[in-house]
Structure formats: structure tokens, C-alpha cells
N, C-alpha and C positions, 0 to 999 in steps of 0.2 A: 200554395197556388200551383195549378197545373195547366200547362199549355199543350198537353198531349195532342198530337195530330195536326197542330198548326204549323204552317210553313213561314219561316222568318228569314228575311234577307238583311244582313248586317254589312254595311259598308265600312271600310277602314278596319276590317277585322283581323288584320295581320299582326297587330301589336297593341299594346297599351289598352286604352279604354275600349276600343272596338273589339279587341280580343276578349276582354272581361265581359262585355255585353253578349258576345256570341256564346261564351261558356255559360253565362247565366240563363240564357234562353234555352240552351240545350239541357241544362240541369232541370229546367222546369218542364221538360218533355217535348219541346218543339223540335222540328226538323229544321236545322239551320243551314242556310247558304252563306258561307263566310267568304267575303270578297276582299281583295287587296290588290295593290298595284302589281305585285309579283306573285307568281304561283307558289314559290317557296314559302312566302309568308302566310298565304292563305292555307296552304297544306299543313303548315306547322300548327295552326289553330285547329284545323280539323283533326289532326292527330291527337291533340290534347282532349278534344271532345270525345273522340272515339275511345280513348284510353279510360275516360271517366264513365263510359257506358252510354254516351249520348249518340245522336244521329246527326251527321253533318256531311256536306259536300263543299267543295271549294270552287271558286271562279276568279279569273283575273278581271279586274274592273278598275280602270283609270278614270276617275270622275272628271278630270281635266280634258279628257279626249272624247268628244261626242261619238266617234266611231266605236270606241270601246263600249260605251253605253248601249249603242245600237246593236252591238254584237252579242249582248247578253241574252241568253235564251232560257227562259223558265216557263212552266205551264201552270203554276199555282203559287199564290202568295196571299198570306193573311196579315202579316205585319212587316212593314218596311221601316228599317231603322237607319236613318241618315246620320251616321256618326263619323264618316270619313271626312277629314279636313286637315289640310296642311297648315300648321301654325306658322306665323310669320313674325319673326322678331323685329326689334326696332330698326335694324339695318338690313336692307334687302335690295337686290338688284332688280332691274326691270323684268327679267325672265321669271324670277321668284314671285314677283307681284302678280304677273299675268297668270302664272300657274295656280297660285292660291285663289285668286278671284274666279278663275275658270272652274276649279274643283269645288269650291265651297258654294258659290252662287249658281253659276250655269249648270254645274254637275248635279246639284240637288234638284233643280227644276227639271232638267232633262230626264233624269232617272225616275223621279216621281211621276212625271207625265207618262213615261213609258210603262210604269207599273200600274197606273190607275185602272185599266181594264181588268187586270187580275184582281185588284183590290175590290172593285165593284162586284166581282163574282163571288167574293168571300162572304161568309155569314157573320164574321166578326173582324172587320178590317180596321187596322190602326196604322197611322203614319207617325213615327216618332222622329223628331228633329232635335239632335243634340246641338243646339245653337251655341250660345256663350253669352255671358254678361256683356261682352263687347257689342252684342246686338241690341242692347237696351238703349233707348233714347237717353242721352245725358250722362251715360256712364263713362268715366274717364280713368278708372283705377288700374286697368291693365297696361302693361308695358309693351303690348303687341304693336306691330306696325299699324299705321293709320289705314293701310289697304286691307288689313285683316278686319278692322272695324267695319270698313265699307262692305266687305264680303259677307260678314255676319249680319249686318243690317239688311242686306239684300235677301239673305236666307230667311231672316225673321219676317220680313215683309211678305215674302211668298207664302210662308206658313200661315200668317195671319189671315190673308184673304182666302187661302185654300180651306182653312178651318171653317170659315163662314159659309163658303159655297158647297162644301162637301157634307156639312152637318145634316142637311135634310136627307141625304142618302145613307146616313148611319155610319159614315166613315169618320172616325175620330182622328183629329190631327193634334198631336201632343208635342209641345215644344218645351225644352228645358234651357234655362239661362244661367248655368253655373259660372262663378268667377274662376279665375285661374286656380287650378287645383293640382295636387300632386298625385302620382300613381299609387304610392304607398306611404303610409304613415299612421300615427296614432289616431284613432277615431274617438276623440274626446273633446270636451269643451275647451275652446281656445286654440285648438289645433287647426291647421290648414285643411280645407276640404279635400277628401280623397276620392279617387276614381271609383272605388267600391261604393261609396256613399251615393255618388251620381248614378251608378248602375242600379242600386237598390231603389232609387226614386223612379227610374224608368220601369222597373219591374212592378213597382207599386201601381203606377199609373195604368199600365196595360192590363194589370190583373183585376181592375175594377169591373163590376157588372156593367152591362151596356146602358143602364139608366144613369151612369155616372160619366160625365164628360169633363175630364181635366184638360183644359185648353193649354195651360202653361204652368210651369213650375219655376219660381224665382227663388234665389238663394241670398240670404244676408251674408255679406262679406265682413268677417270679423277684422277689427284693427287691433294691433297689440296695445295693451295697456301701458301707460307711461311708467 
């Protein structure tokens, strides 16, 4: 698959899964804008991409801060990857809860709305939302805080209606609902899902021809055998 010449914005690209996504898009030939809450984190990802022969720039973007979203300045975009999200464990204080909901729910909406004019000008626009199985109705398997469930349900709801409304314009909205996964580990039957497997699913979905519209990818969560 080649994405040469396409411009891709990846949120939360300063570490972990977001960084893996930025590296994967760059390896496929895309020009990546790696965003993170701190310049140092975003720059580190860009340095890795450049060292591998890819093309990338960095930008500071705090999804929990509407002013930071409004300050982002780009003039072209083909693929928006909403992967930035602050995970919230079972115990959290009010400030953590507010920050998570603001970044995951409000931040996804505000950034996507801001990028829509650029996506409408693209010849092959995609919006990718790395949601979570916690955004699935009736899913209770994650140990995440209830507020994280709430934030991910909001993100999933926005993606659902956006997919319906943007489809006639040729803008594909692709959402992924992985269970809790690890950054690294064996990629084999019975093992916990890895971040690289999630990244591979993203790349598969965006790499399809325009007659193929993958609306959502759901993952089976394995349970240990007795």
C-alpha cells in the first residue's frame, strides 16, 4: 500500500499507539503531522520518522483545550486520525475526569469540525477514530473508570452520525473498537491484542479502494481458558 503525497494528521502521536500510527503512515509514504501535548514528544516522533526516511512535521495540540485546537494551522489534509486519548483508571479525581472527557469527547468533535473544510477539499478523505471497546453498548470488560466509558460513548456517537452524514460527500468515517491492549507482546493466538495489530487494522481500512467503506472494526476479546 502506498499513501505517497497524502497529508495525514495524527493526534496523540507523542508516544505509544499514536506514535506507531504516525510511523506507519510515514512508512507508507504519507506526509505526517504528528501532534502531541508537548513539543518535545511530537518532535521525538518526527525525528524517528525522518531517521527512517519519511516526511513529517510536529505541532503542539492539547485536545482538552479548545484554544489549542483553534490555534492549529494547516492548509491541506487527506486523513485525520483521532487517536489521542487520556486513559482513565478506576480511581480518578475530578480534574482527571474533566480532562479526559474534554480531550476524548469534546476534543474529537472540535478538531474534526475544524478539519472538515480541508477534508472536503481532498480527493480521498478519511476520518479514523480510535475509539475503544468501552464505547460499545453493553460492554463491561474494561477496568477503566466509568467516565472513560462515558467519553468513549460520546466519541462513538459522534462518529456514527458523522459517518452517515458525510458518506454522500465521499468522506469515509472509520471507527475502531479495540479492547484493552498492550503496546508490545507476542502476536499469536491466545495472546493479548497488541498496539501493532490495531495499527495494522487502521492501515488496512484506509488502504482500501474508494468503493469500499469500512464503517467500523470490532475486536473479539479472548478470555483465558480454565
